[in-house]
N, CA, C and O atoms as CSV, one atom per row, in Angstrom:
chain,resi,resn,atom,element,x,y,z
A,1,MET,N,N,-1.880,-45.811,-20.176
A,1,MET,CA,C,-0.918,-44.933,-19.519
A,1,MET,C,C,-1.226,-44.898,-18.028
A,1,MET,O,O,-2.383,-44.765,-17.631
A,2,SER,N,N,-0.197,-45.017,-17.212
A,2,SER,CA,C,-0.391,-44.988,-15.765
A,2,SER,C,C,-0.714,-43.576,-15.294
A,2,SER,O,O,-0.414,-42.597,-15.977
A,3,SER,N,N,-1.318,-43.486,-14.137
A,3,SER,CA,C,-1.662,-42.193,-13.555
A,3,SER,C,C,-1.306,-42.219,-12.083
A,3,SER,O,O,-1.502,-43.223,-11.399
A,4,ARG,N,N,-0.783,-41.104,-11.608
A,4,ARG,CA,C,-0.428,-40.963,-10.194
A,4,ARG,C,C,-1.267,-39.849,-9.602
A,4,ARG,O,O,-1.632,-38.899,-10.295
A,5,ARG,N,N,-1.575,-39.970,-8.302
A,5,ARG,CA,C,-2.332,-38.943,-7.599
A,5,ARG,C,C,-1.435,-38.288,-6.557
A,5,ARG,O,O,-0.694,-38.960,-5.840
A,6,ALA,N,N,-1.516,-36.975,-6.489
A,6,ALA,CA,C,-0.808,-36.202,-5.474
A,6,ALA,C,C,-1.845,-35.346,-4.756
A,6,ALA,O,O,-2.882,-35.016,-5.331
A,7,ALA,N,N,-1.578,-34.991,-3.522
A,7,ALA,CA,C,-2.531,-34.175,-2.764
A,7,ALA,C,C,-1.814,-33.412,-1.666
A,7,ALA,O,O,-0.703,-33.757,-1.261
A,8,CYS,N,N,-2.476,-32.370,-1.199
A,8,CYS,CA,C,-1.990,-31.624,-0.038
A,8,CYS,C,C,-2.268,-32.446,1.218
A,8,CYS,O,O,-2.851,-33.528,1.142
A,9,HIS,N,N,-1.858,-31.939,2.350
A,9,HIS,CA,C,-2.010,-32.659,3.617
A,9,HIS,C,C,-3.479,-32.926,3.962
A,9,HIS,O,O,-3.809,-34.006,4.454
A,10,CYS,N,N,-4.365,-31.953,3.710
A,10,CYS,CA,C,-5.778,-32.140,4.071
A,10,CYS,C,C,-6.589,-32.781,2.949
A,10,CYS,O,O,-7.738,-33.164,3.169
A,11,GLY,N,N,-6.020,-32.907,1.753
A,11,GLY,CA,C,-6.704,-33.564,0.640
A,11,GLY,C,C,-7.587,-32.667,-0.199
A,11,GLY,O,O,-8.223,-33.149,-1.136
A,12,GLN,N,N,-7.651,-31.391,0.099
A,12,GLN,CA,C,-8.503,-30.465,-0.648
A,12,GLN,C,C,-7.954,-30.189,-2.042
A,12,GLN,O,O,-8.726,-30.108,-2.997
A,13,LEU,N,N,-6.625,-30.043,-2.182
A,13,LEU,CA,C,-5.971,-29.768,-3.462
A,13,LEU,C,C,-5.353,-31.063,-3.965
A,13,LEU,O,O,-4.485,-31.637,-3.308
A,14,LYS,N,N,-5.800,-31.525,-5.133
A,14,LYS,CA,C,-5.356,-32.818,-5.661
A,14,LYS,C,C,-4.878,-32.668,-7.095
A,14,LYS,O,O,-5.345,-31.802,-7.835
A,15,LEU,N,N,-3.944,-33.522,-7.472
A,15,LEU,CA,C,-3.457,-33.573,-8.850
A,15,LEU,C,C,-3.550,-35.003,-9.346
A,15,LEU,O,O,-3.412,-35.959,-8.583
A,16,SER,N,N,-3.785,-35.124,-10.630
A,16,SER,CA,C,-3.667,-36.395,-11.311
A,16,SER,C,C,-2.598,-36.204,-12.372
A,16,SER,O,O,-2.704,-35.311,-13.213
A,17,CYS,N,N,-1.563,-37.044,-12.334
A,17,CYS,CA,C,-0.425,-36.919,-13.249
A,17,CYS,C,C,-0.362,-38.165,-14.122
A,17,CYS,O,O,-0.155,-39.271,-13.622
A,18,ALA,N,N,-0.539,-37.985,-15.417
A,18,ALA,CA,C,-0.521,-39.101,-16.357
A,18,ALA,C,C,0.908,-39.405,-16.786
A,18,ALA,O,O,1.704,-38.493,-17.012
A,19,GLY,N,N,1.226,-40.683,-16.897
A,19,GLY,CA,C,2.536,-41.088,-17.400
A,19,GLY,C,C,3.646,-40.900,-16.399
A,19,GLY,O,O,3.418,-40.700,-15.206
A,20,GLU,N,N,4.857,-40.970,-16.918
A,20,GLU,CA,C,6.058,-40.848,-16.094
A,20,GLU,C,C,6.570,-39.409,-16.094
A,20,GLU,O,O,6.393,-38.697,-17.083
A,21,PRO,N,N,7.197,-38.973,-15.010
A,21,PRO,CA,C,7.797,-37.636,-15.016
A,21,PRO,C,C,8.949,-37.570,-16.015
A,21,PRO,O,O,9.606,-38.574,-16.291
A,22,THR,N,N,9.183,-36.370,-16.554
A,22,THR,CA,C,10.315,-36.188,-17.463
A,22,THR,C,C,11.628,-36.117,-16.700
A,22,THR,O,O,12.694,-36.377,-17.258
A,23,ARG,N,N,11.546,-35.760,-15.408
A,23,ARG,CA,C,12.739,-35.709,-14.559
A,23,ARG,C,C,12.310,-35.683,-13.103
A,23,ARG,O,O,11.304,-35.070,-12.747
A,24,VAL,N,N,13.083,-36.355,-12.271
A,24,VAL,CA,C,12.920,-36.262,-10.814
A,24,VAL,C,C,14.237,-35.710,-10.294
A,24,VAL,O,O,15.304,-36.244,-10.596
A,25,SER,N,N,14.161,-34.641,-9.514
A,25,SER,CA,C,15.391,-34.004,-9.035
A,25,SER,C,C,15.268,-33.674,-7.552
A,25,SER,O,O,14.178,-33.620,-6.983
A,26,MET,N,N,16.436,-33.458,-6.954
A,26,MET,CA,C,16.473,-32.959,-5.589
A,26,MET,C,C,17.237,-31.640,-5.592
A,26,MET,O,O,18.259,-31.497,-6.264
A,27,CYS,N,N,16.724,-30.688,-4.833
A,27,CYS,CA,C,17.322,-29.352,-4.816
A,27,CYS,C,C,17.699,-28.989,-3.389
A,27,CYS,O,O,16.909,-29.143,-2.458
A,28,HIS,N,N,18.929,-28.501,-3.239
A,28,HIS,CA,C,19.469,-28.144,-1.926
A,28,HIS,C,C,19.491,-26.632,-1.703
A,28,HIS,O,O,20.063,-26.170,-0.715
A,29,CYS,N,N,18.876,-25.847,-2.606
A,29,CYS,CA,C,18.917,-24.386,-2.444
A,29,CYS,C,C,18.209,-23.985,-1.151
A,29,CYS,O,O,17.370,-24.722,-0.634
A,30,LEU,N,N,18.557,-22.821,-0.646
A,30,LEU,CA,C,17.997,-22.371,0.621
A,30,LEU,C,C,16.498,-22.148,0.526
A,30,LEU,O,O,15.782,-22.368,1.503
A,31,ASP,N,N,16.004,-21.714,-0.634
A,31,ASP,CA,C,14.559,-21.513,-0.788
A,31,ASP,C,C,13.800,-22.838,-0.715
A,31,ASP,O,O,12.725,-22.894,-0.117
A,32,CYS,N,N,14.336,-23.900,-1.310
A,32,CYS,CA,C,13.688,-25.212,-1.188
A,32,CYS,C,C,13.746,-25.710,0.249
A,32,CYS,O,O,12.808,-26.356,0.717
A,33,GLN,N,N,14.825,-25.421,0.949
A,33,GLN,CA,C,14.909,-25.804,2.357
A,33,GLN,C,C,13.817,-25.090,3.154
A,33,GLN,O,O,13.155,-25.699,3.995
A,34,ARG,N,N,13.632,-23.795,2.886
A,34,ARG,CA,C,12.585,-23.045,3.591
A,34,ARG,C,C,11.189,-23.518,3.187
A,34,ARG,O,O,10.310,-23.658,4.038
A,35,ARG,N,N,10.981,-23.765,1.889
A,35,ARG,CA,C,9.668,-24.178,1.381
A,35,ARG,C,C,9.233,-25.502,1.986
A,35,ARG,O,O,8.066,-25.671,2.339
A,36,THR,N,N,10.167,-26.447,2.108
A,36,THR,CA,C,9.815,-27.776,2.591
A,36,THR,C,C,9.945,-27.925,4.106
A,36,THR,O,O,9.333,-28.815,4.695
A,37,GLY,N,N,10.727,-27.072,4.730
A,37,GLY,CA,C,11.018,-27.253,6.142
A,37,GLY,C,C,11.967,-28.420,6.362
A,37,GLY,O,O,12.029,-28.976,7.459
A,38,SER,N,N,12.704,-28.792,5.325
A,38,SER,CA,C,13.619,-29.930,5.363
A,38,SER,C,C,14.978,-29.490,4.822
A,38,SER,O,O,15.192,-28.306,4.562
A,39,ALA,N,N,15.880,-30.428,4.657
A,39,ALA,CA,C,17.228,-30.112,4.186
A,39,ALA,C,C,17.298,-29.983,2.667
A,39,ALA,O,O,18.302,-29.505,2.140
A,40,PHE,N,N,16.244,-30.402,1.948
A,40,PHE,CA,C,16.209,-30.310,0.483
A,40,PHE,C,C,14.782,-30.550,0.023
A,40,PHE,O,O,13.938,-31.008,0.794
A,41,GLY,N,N,14.519,-30.240,-1.237
A,41,GLY,CA,C,13.239,-30.546,-1.854
A,41,GLY,C,C,13.433,-31.608,-2.915
A,41,GLY,O,O,14.493,-31.687,-3.536
A,42,VAL,N,N,12.413,-32.427,-3.126
A,42,VAL,CA,C,12.440,-33.424,-4.194
A,42,VAL,C,C,11.203,-33.188,-5.038
A,42,VAL,O,O,10.091,-33.092,-4.520
A,43,GLN,N,N,11.407,-33.095,-6.344
A,43,GLN,CA,C,10.322,-32.728,-7.228
A,43,GLN,C,C,10.342,-33.550,-8.511
A,43,GLN,O,O,11.390,-33.994,-8.978
A,44,ALA,N,N,9.144,-33.736,-9.063
A,44,ALA,CA,C,8.975,-34.475,-10.316
A,44,ALA,C,C,8.391,-33.524,-11.352
A,44,ALA,O,O,7.380,-32.866,-11.109
A,45,ARG,N,N,9.037,-33.463,-12.500
A,45,ARG,CA,C,8.597,-32.567,-13.575
A,45,ARG,C,C,7.768,-33.369,-14.582
A,45,ARG,O,O,8.206,-34.406,-15.082
A,46,PHE,N,N,6.566,-32.869,-14.867
A,46,PHE,CA,C,5.656,-33.488,-15.826
A,46,PHE,C,C,5.313,-32.490,-16.925
A,46,PHE,O,O,5.381,-31.279,-16.715
A,47,GLN,N,N,4.949,-32.997,-18.085
A,47,GLN,CA,C,4.401,-32.141,-19.130
A,47,GLN,C,C,3.117,-31.520,-18.576
A,47,GLN,O,O,2.309,-32.211,-17.955
A,48,ARG,N,N,2.935,-30.242,-18.797
A,48,ARG,CA,C,1.788,-29.502,-18.261
A,48,ARG,C,C,0.465,-30.189,-18.602
A,48,ARG,O,O,-0.419,-30.302,-17.752
A,49,GLU,N,N,0.333,-30.647,-19.852
A,49,GLU,CA,C,-0.941,-31.240,-20.275
A,49,GLU,C,C,-1.208,-32.595,-19.617
A,49,GLU,O,O,-2.316,-33.122,-19.717
A,50,ASP,N,N,-0.215,-33.157,-18.954
A,50,ASP,CA,C,-0.385,-34.440,-18.275
A,50,ASP,C,C,-0.794,-34.295,-16.810
A,50,ASP,O,O,-0.958,-35.293,-16.107
A,51,VAL,N,N,-0.958,-33.046,-16.348
A,51,VAL,CA,C,-1.301,-32.795,-14.946
A,51,VAL,C,C,-2.656,-32.100,-14.857
A,51,VAL,O,O,-2.849,-31.015,-15.405
A,52,THR,N,N,-3.584,-32.738,-14.161
A,52,THR,CA,C,-4.920,-32.171,-13.934
A,52,THR,C,C,-5.015,-31.742,-12.480
A,52,THR,O,O,-4.655,-32.496,-11.576
A,53,VAL,N,N,-5.503,-30.524,-12.260
A,53,VAL,CA,C,-5.610,-29.951,-10.912
A,53,VAL,C,C,-7.074,-29.938,-10.487
A,53,VAL,O,O,-7.950,-29.539,-11.255
A,54,GLU,N,N,-7.331,-30.378,-9.254
A,54,GLU,CA,C,-8.670,-30.330,-8.659
A,54,GLU,C,C,-8.571,-29.611,-7.323
A,54,GLU,O,O,-7.644,-29.865,-6.554
A,55,GLY,N,N,-9.492,-28.735,-7.039
A,55,GLY,CA,C,-9.515,-28.031,-5.761
A,55,GLY,C,C,-8.985,-26.611,-5.899
A,55,GLY,O,O,-8.576,-26.176,-6.976
A,56,ARG,N,N,-9.006,-25.913,-4.787
A,56,ARG,CA,C,-8.552,-24.524,-4.744
A,56,ARG,C,C,-7.066,-24.464,-4.409
A,56,ARG,O,O,-6.552,-25.264,-3.627
A,57,ALA,N,N,-6.395,-23.499,-5.019
A,57,ALA,CA,C,-4.975,-23.279,-4.724
A,57,ALA,C,C,-4.722,-21.788,-4.558
A,57,ALA,O,O,-5.285,-20.965,-5.280
A,58,ALA,N,N,-3.885,-21.457,-3.616
A,58,ALA,CA,C,-3.345,-20.103,-3.496
A,58,ALA,C,C,-1.988,-20.134,-4.194
A,58,ALA,O,O,-1.410,-21.205,-4.383
A,59,ALA,N,N,-1.479,-18.967,-4.576
A,59,ALA,CA,C,-0.232,-18.930,-5.340
A,59,ALA,C,C,0.735,-17.908,-4.750
A,59,ALA,O,O,0.337,-16.895,-4.175
A,60,PHE,N,N,2.014,-18.215,-4.916
A,60,PHE,CA,C,3.100,-17.329,-4.501
A,60,PHE,C,C,4.171,-17.399,-5.578
A,60,PHE,O,O,4.619,-18.487,-5.940
A,61,THR,N,N,4.584,-16.246,-6.092
A,61,THR,CA,C,5.611,-16.195,-7.132
A,61,THR,C,C,6.883,-15.606,-6.542
A,61,THR,O,O,6.844,-14.606,-5.825
A,62,ARG,N,N,8.003,-16.232,-6.851
A,62,ARG,CA,C,9.295,-15.728,-6.389
A,62,ARG,C,C,10.345,-15.953,-7.454
A,62,ARG,O,O,10.185,-16.783,-8.348
A,63,ALA,N,N,11.419,-15.197,-7.341
A,63,ALA,CA,C,12.580,-15.384,-8.216
A,63,ALA,C,C,13.553,-16.320,-7.517
A,63,ALA,O,O,13.777,-16.207,-6.312
A,64,GLY,N,N,14.126,-17.237,-8.270
A,64,GLY,CA,C,15.113,-18.165,-7.724
A,64,GLY,C,C,16.513,-17.594,-7.815
A,64,GLY,O,O,16.702,-16.474,-8.287
A,65,ASP,N,N,17.486,-18.354,-7.368
A,65,ASP,CA,C,18.891,-17.935,-7.409
A,65,ASP,C,C,19.338,-17.596,-8.824
A,65,ASP,O,O,20.182,-16.721,-9.020
A,66,SER,N,N,18.774,-18.286,-9.810
A,66,SER,CA,C,19.163,-18.055,-11.203
A,66,SER,C,C,18.508,-16.803,-11.777
A,66,SER,O,O,18.864,-16.366,-12.871
A,67,GLY,N,N,17.547,-16.219,-11.043
A,67,GLY,CA,C,16.817,-15.054,-11.535
A,67,GLY,C,C,15.504,-15.432,-12.193
A,67,GLY,O,O,14.653,-14.570,-12.414
A,68,GLY,N,N,15.325,-16.713,-12.513
A,68,GLY,CA,C,14.075,-17.166,-13.110
A,68,GLY,C,C,12.952,-17.150,-12.085
A,68,GLY,O,O,13.179,-17.398,-10.901
A,69,ARG,N,N,11.743,-16.858,-12.541
A,69,ARG,CA,C,10.591,-16.793,-11.651
A,69,ARG,C,C,9.809,-18.099,-11.698
A,69,ARG,O,O,9.813,-18.815,-12.699
A,70,CYS,N,N,9.144,-18.383,-10.598
A,70,CYS,CA,C,8.385,-19.613,-10.464
A,70,CYS,C,C,7.164,-19.302,-9.607
A,70,CYS,O,O,7.263,-18.587,-8.610
A,71,THR,N,N,6.012,-19.843,-10.000
A,71,THR,CA,C,4.795,-19.671,-9.201
A,71,THR,C,C,4.478,-20.977,-8.498
A,71,THR,O,O,4.291,-22.012,-9.139
A,72,PHE,N,N,4.418,-20.923,-7.176
A,72,PHE,CA,C,4.137,-22.069,-6.329
A,72,PHE,C,C,2.659,-22.070,-5.979
A,72,PHE,O,O,2.090,-21.030,-5.650
A,73,HIS,N,N,2.036,-23.246,-6.052
A,73,HIS,CA,C,0.616,-23.405,-5.752
A,73,HIS,C,C,0.482,-24.267,-4.506
A,73,HIS,O,O,1.014,-25.374,-4.434
A,74,PHE,N,N,-0.238,-23.737,-3.534
A,74,PHE,CA,C,-0.363,-24.431,-2.259
A,74,PHE,C,C,-1.820,-24.395,-1.801
A,74,PHE,O,O,-2.605,-23.564,-2.258
A,75,CYS,N,N,-2.162,-25.290,-0.908
A,75,CYS,CA,C,-3.517,-25.380,-0.389
A,75,CYS,C,C,-3.780,-24.212,0.568
A,75,CYS,O,O,-3.008,-24.002,1.504
A,76,PRO,N,N,-4.861,-23.447,0.347
A,76,PRO,CA,C,-5.157,-22.349,1.267
A,76,PRO,C,C,-5.668,-22.823,2.621
A,76,PRO,O,O,-5.712,-22.040,3.569
A,77,ALA,N,N,-6.057,-24.099,2.728
A,77,ALA,CA,C,-6.550,-24.626,4.008
A,77,ALA,C,C,-5.413,-25.140,4.890
A,77,ALA,O,O,-5.329,-24.774,6.062
A,78,CYS,N,N,-4.527,-25.996,4.332
A,78,CYS,CA,C,-3.475,-26.604,5.160
A,78,CYS,C,C,-2.078,-26.052,4.878
A,78,CYS,O,O,-1.156,-26.292,5.658
A,79,GLY,N,N,-1.907,-25.322,3.785
A,79,GLY,CA,C,-0.626,-24.681,3.485
A,79,GLY,C,C,0.383,-25.530,2.733
A,79,GLY,O,O,1.476,-25.048,2.437
A,80,SER,N,N,0.057,-26.768,2.414
A,80,SER,CA,C,1.004,-27.646,1.709
A,80,SER,C,C,1.261,-27.157,0.290
A,80,SER,O,O,0.321,-26.924,-0.470
A,81,THR,N,N,2.538,-27.002,-0.068
A,81,THR,CA,C,2.887,-26.717,-1.456
A,81,THR,C,C,2.780,-28.028,-2.222
A,81,THR,O,O,3.410,-29.020,-1.854
A,82,VAL,N,N,1.973,-28.035,-3.299
A,82,VAL,CA,C,1.733,-29.263,-4.046
A,82,VAL,C,C,2.434,-29.233,-5.396
A,82,VAL,O,O,3.010,-30.238,-5.815
A,83,TYR,N,N,2.394,-28.085,-6.090
A,83,TYR,CA,C,3.037,-28.007,-7.401
A,83,TYR,C,C,3.456,-26.575,-7.693
A,83,TYR,O,O,3.052,-25.629,-7.017
A,84,TRP,N,N,4.298,-26.450,-8.744
A,84,TRP,CA,C,4.734,-25.123,-9.169
A,84,TRP,C,C,4.966,-25.100,-10.661
A,84,TRP,O,O,5.094,-26.131,-11.321
A,85,GLU,N,N,5.013,-23.883,-11.162
A,85,GLU,CA,C,5.159,-23.656,-12.604
A,85,GLU,C,C,6.318,-22.692,-12.852
A,85,GLU,O,O,6.237,-21.515,-12.502
A,86,PRO,N,N,7.392,-23.194,-13.455
A,86,PRO,CA,C,8.526,-22.318,-13.777
A,86,PRO,C,C,8.167,-21.426,-14.974
A,86,PRO,O,O,7.775,-21.930,-16.027
A,87,HIS,N,N,8.301,-20.120,-14.816
A,87,HIS,CA,C,7.907,-19.184,-15.873
A,87,HIS,C,C,8.698,-19.400,-17.154
A,87,HIS,O,O,8.145,-19.221,-18.240
A,88,GLY,N,N,9.951,-19.772,-17.073
A,88,GLY,CA,C,10.778,-19.979,-18.254
A,88,GLY,C,C,10.526,-21.303,-18.952
A,88,GLY,O,O,11.074,-21.554,-20.025
A,89,GLN,N,N,9.702,-22.149,-18.353
A,89,GLN,CA,C,9.383,-23.462,-18.926
A,89,GLN,C,C,7.880,-23.711,-18.787
A,89,GLN,O,O,7.462,-24.580,-18.023
A,90,PRO,N,N,7.067,-22.949,-19.524
A,90,PRO,CA,C,5.612,-23.056,-19.360
A,90,PRO,C,C,5.030,-24.403,-19.776
A,90,PRO,O,O,3.864,-24.685,-19.499
A,91,GLU,N,N,5.822,-25.225,-20.430
A,91,GLU,CA,C,5.332,-26.542,-20.845
A,91,GLU,C,C,5.335,-27.559,-19.699
A,91,GLU,O,O,4.868,-28.685,-19.869
A,92,PHE,N,N,5.863,-27.164,-18.525
A,92,PHE,CA,C,5.970,-28.096,-17.398
A,92,PHE,C,C,5.169,-27.649,-16.186
A,92,PHE,O,O,4.957,-26.458,-15.957
A,93,ARG,N,N,4.728,-28.645,-15.415
A,93,ARG,CA,C,4.272,-28.463,-14.043
A,93,ARG,C,C,5.174,-29.352,-13.211
A,93,ARG,O,O,5.460,-30.488,-13.589
A,94,VAL,N,N,5.618,-28.836,-12.085
A,94,VAL,CA,C,6.533,-29.560,-11.211
A,94,VAL,C,C,5.771,-29.897,-9.930
A,94,VAL,O,O,5.127,-29.031,-9.337
A,95,VAL,N,N,5.846,-31.143,-9.513
A,95,VAL,CA,C,5.051,-31.620,-8.382
A,95,VAL,C,C,5.989,-32.058,-7.261
A,95,VAL,O,O,6.980,-32.747,-7.503
A,96,ALA,N,N,5.667,-31.652,-6.036
A,96,ALA,CA,C,6.439,-32.094,-4.870
A,96,ALA,C,C,6.273,-33.603,-4.736
A,96,ALA,O,O,5.150,-34.097,-4.636
A,97,VAL,N,N,7.380,-34.339,-4.733
A,97,VAL,CA,C,7.319,-35.800,-4.663
A,97,VAL,C,C,6.616,-36.260,-3.389
A,97,VAL,O,O,5.911,-37.269,-3.411
A,98,GLY,N,N,6.791,-35.545,-2.284
A,98,GLY,CA,C,6.111,-35.915,-1.046
A,98,GLY,C,C,4.598,-35.873,-1.153
A,98,GLY,O,O,3.912,-36.564,-0.400
A,99,ALA,N,N,4.056,-35.069,-2.078
A,99,ALA,CA,C,2.606,-34.984,-2.252
A,99,ALA,C,C,2.023,-36.275,-2.822
A,99,ALA,O,O,0.814,-36.493,-2.742
A,100,PHE,N,N,2.864,-37.126,-3.392
A,100,PHE,CA,C,2.398,-38.416,-3.889
A,100,PHE,C,C,2.268,-39.436,-2.747
A,100,PHE,O,O,1.540,-40.420,-2.880
A,101,ALA,N,N,2.964,-39.209,-1.640
A,101,ALA,CA,C,2.950,-40.135,-0.497
A,101,ALA,C,C,3.169,-41.570,-0.977
A,101,ALA,O,O,2.420,-42.484,-0.632
A,102,ASP,N,N,4.215,-41.737,-1.781
A,102,ASP,CA,C,4.516,-43.044,-2.375
A,102,ASP,C,C,5.996,-43.352,-2.172
A,102,ASP,O,O,6.832,-42.839,-2.916
A,103,PRO,N,N,6.340,-44.177,-1.184
A,103,PRO,CA,C,7.748,-44.502,-0.939
A,103,PRO,C,C,8.435,-45.188,-2.111
A,103,PRO,O,O,9.664,-45.233,-2.163
A,104,ALA,N,N,7.661,-45.725,-3.054
A,104,ALA,CA,C,8.249,-46.394,-4.218
A,104,ALA,C,C,8.442,-45.450,-5.402
A,104,ALA,O,O,8.807,-45.896,-6.489
A,105,PHE,N,N,8.203,-44.142,-5.207
A,105,PHE,CA,C,8.356,-43.179,-6.300
A,105,PHE,C,C,9.798,-43.219,-6.824
A,105,PHE,O,O,10.727,-43.517,-6.072
A,106,SER,N,N,9.973,-42.925,-8.082
A,106,SER,CA,C,11.293,-42.949,-8.728
A,106,SER,C,C,12.325,-42.144,-7.956
A,106,SER,O,O,12.019,-41.085,-7.407
A,107,LEU,N,N,13.552,-42.657,-7.919
A,107,LEU,CA,C,14.668,-41.929,-7.304
A,107,LEU,C,C,15.011,-40.688,-8.117
A,107,LEU,O,O,14.817,-40.674,-9.332
A,108,PRO,N,N,15.518,-39.647,-7.462
A,108,PRO,CA,C,15.996,-38.491,-8.212
A,108,PRO,C,C,17.178,-38.881,-9.106
A,108,PRO,O,O,18.008,-39.706,-8.723
A,109,SER,N,N,17.244,-38.293,-10.279
A,109,SER,CA,C,18.369,-38.530,-11.189
A,109,SER,C,C,19.299,-37.326,-11.252
A,109,SER,O,O,20.380,-37.402,-11.837
A,110,VAL,N,N,18.877,-36.202,-10.644
A,110,VAL,CA,C,19.647,-34.958,-10.690
A,110,VAL,C,C,19.660,-34.338,-9.298
A,110,VAL,O,O,18.650,-34.365,-8.594
A,111,SER,N,N,20.803,-33.780,-8.900
A,111,SER,CA,C,20.954,-33.061,-7.641
A,111,SER,C,C,21.429,-31.652,-7.950
A,111,SER,O,O,22.438,-31.471,-8.631
A,112,LEU,N,N,20.706,-30.646,-7.451
A,112,LEU,CA,C,20.979,-29.239,-7.752
A,112,LEU,C,C,21.430,-28.474,-6.510
A,112,LEU,O,O,21.064,-28.833,-5.391
A,113,TYR,N,N,22.223,-27.423,-6.706
A,113,TYR,CA,C,22.685,-26.524,-5.646
A,113,TYR,C,C,23.389,-27.273,-4.513
A,113,TYR,O,O,23.135,-27.022,-3.335
A,114,GLU,N,N,24.263,-28.178,-4.884
A,114,GLU,CA,C,24.945,-28.990,-3.876
A,114,GLU,C,C,25.879,-28.183,-2.980
A,114,GLU,O,O,26.257,-28.656,-1.908
A,115,GLU,N,N,26.255,-26.985,-3.395
A,115,GLU,CA,C,27.102,-26.163,-2.525
A,115,GLU,C,C,26.353,-25.779,-1.246
A,115,GLU,O,O,26.978,-25.346,-0.278
A,116,ARG,N,N,25.020,-25.932,-1.228
A,116,ARG,CA,C,24.211,-25.635,-0.045
A,116,ARG,C,C,23.701,-26.907,0.628
A,116,ARG,O,O,22.897,-26.842,1.557
A,117,LYS,N,N,24.161,-28.048,0.164
A,117,LYS,CA,C,23.740,-29.341,0.700
A,117,LYS,C,C,24.237,-29.500,2.130
A,117,LYS,O,O,25.386,-29.177,2.432
A,118,HIS,N,N,23.385,-29.990,2.997
A,118,HIS,CA,C,23.807,-30.301,4.355
A,118,HIS,C,C,24.826,-31.438,4.292
A,118,HIS,O,O,24.631,-32.386,3.532
A,119,PRO,N,N,25.898,-31.366,5.065
A,119,PRO,CA,C,26.977,-32.352,4.933
A,119,PRO,C,C,26.573,-33.784,5.262
A,119,PRO,O,O,27.260,-34.716,4.844
A,120,TRP,N,N,25.499,-33.989,5.985
A,120,TRP,CA,C,25.064,-35.338,6.349
A,120,TRP,C,C,24.162,-35.988,5.307
A,120,TRP,O,O,23.832,-37.168,5.422
A,121,VAL,N,N,23.752,-35.210,4.271
A,121,VAL,CA,C,22.850,-35.749,3.245
A,121,VAL,C,C,23.628,-36.680,2.326
A,121,VAL,O,O,24.650,-36.291,1.759
A,122,ALA,N,N,23.147,-37.903,2.181
A,122,ALA,CA,C,23.737,-38.880,1.257
A,122,ALA,C,C,22.919,-38.881,-0.030
A,122,ALA,O,O,21.689,-38.849,0.013
A,123,LEU,N,N,23.593,-38.916,-1.158
A,123,LEU,CA,C,22.930,-38.863,-2.456
A,123,LEU,C,C,22.846,-40.261,-3.074
A,123,LEU,O,O,23.695,-41.114,-2.816
A,124,PRO,N,N,21.804,-40.489,-3.900
A,124,PRO,CA,C,21.721,-41.785,-4.598
A,124,PRO,C,C,22.935,-42.010,-5.498
A,124,PRO,O,O,23.563,-41.060,-5.965
A,125,ASP,N,N,23.248,-43.272,-5.728
A,125,ASP,CA,C,24.337,-43.612,-6.668
A,125,ASP,C,C,23.956,-43.129,-8.062
A,125,ASP,O,O,22.776,-43.057,-8.407
A,126,ASN,N,N,24.966,-42.803,-8.855
A,126,ASN,CA,C,24.791,-42.444,-10.264
A,126,ASN,C,C,23.901,-41.229,-10.504
A,126,ASN,O,O,23.274,-41.124,-11.558
A,127,ILE,N,N,23.838,-40.317,-9.549
A,127,ILE,CA,C,23.028,-39.125,-9.730
A,127,ILE,C,C,23.853,-38.067,-10.478
A,127,ILE,O,O,25.065,-37.963,-10.289
A,128,GLU,N,N,23.183,-37.296,-11.319
A,128,GLU,CA,C,23.849,-36.197,-12.024
A,128,GLU,C,C,23.969,-35.011,-11.065
A,128,GLU,O,O,23.015,-34.684,-10.360
A,129,HIS,N,N,25.124,-34.377,-11.037
A,129,HIS,CA,C,25.372,-33.251,-10.145
A,129,HIS,C,C,25.391,-31.962,-10.955
A,129,HIS,O,O,26.206,-31.811,-11.865
A,130,VAL,N,N,24.496,-31.031,-10.627
A,130,VAL,CA,C,24.397,-29.764,-11.342
A,130,VAL,C,C,24.484,-28.634,-10.318
A,130,VAL,O,O,23.726,-28.608,-9.348
A,131,ASP,N,N,25.410,-27.702,-10.540
A,131,ASP,CA,C,25.536,-26.552,-9.636
A,131,ASP,C,C,24.823,-25.340,-10.199
A,131,ASP,O,O,24.822,-24.279,-9.575
C-alpha cells in the first residue's frame, strides 16, 4: 500500500496517510477562504485509521454553514492547518492537499459551495457540483 506524507510549513506537525483518499474536494465556502488565505480550499479525505499524526497540534473547533462541527488541527509553531476531523463523520480525517506539497496529487472530483466561488476560478472537467 502506498503512503503519502503531509506536513506543516515548519515540518513540526507531520502526517503519514496510507492508501488513496476516499475523496478529494475543493470548497469555496467563506470559512475555507479565510482558513487558507486563498479563494478556496482543497482537501483529501482518508479513513481515520489510515492517518498517523506525529508532532504537536493545536486545535480549533467551529460550526460550518451546514451546522456541523469540525475540529481543525494546526501547528502551534507556524500556524499551518494540516488536518481536520468532521464531528459527524468520526471515521475520517481530512488533510489539506497543500500539506502534501505534491503537484501530482489527485485532482478534486467534487466542488462545494460554488455560490461563493470567485468568478475567475476555473474548475476541472467532469467535476461533481454540490451546493
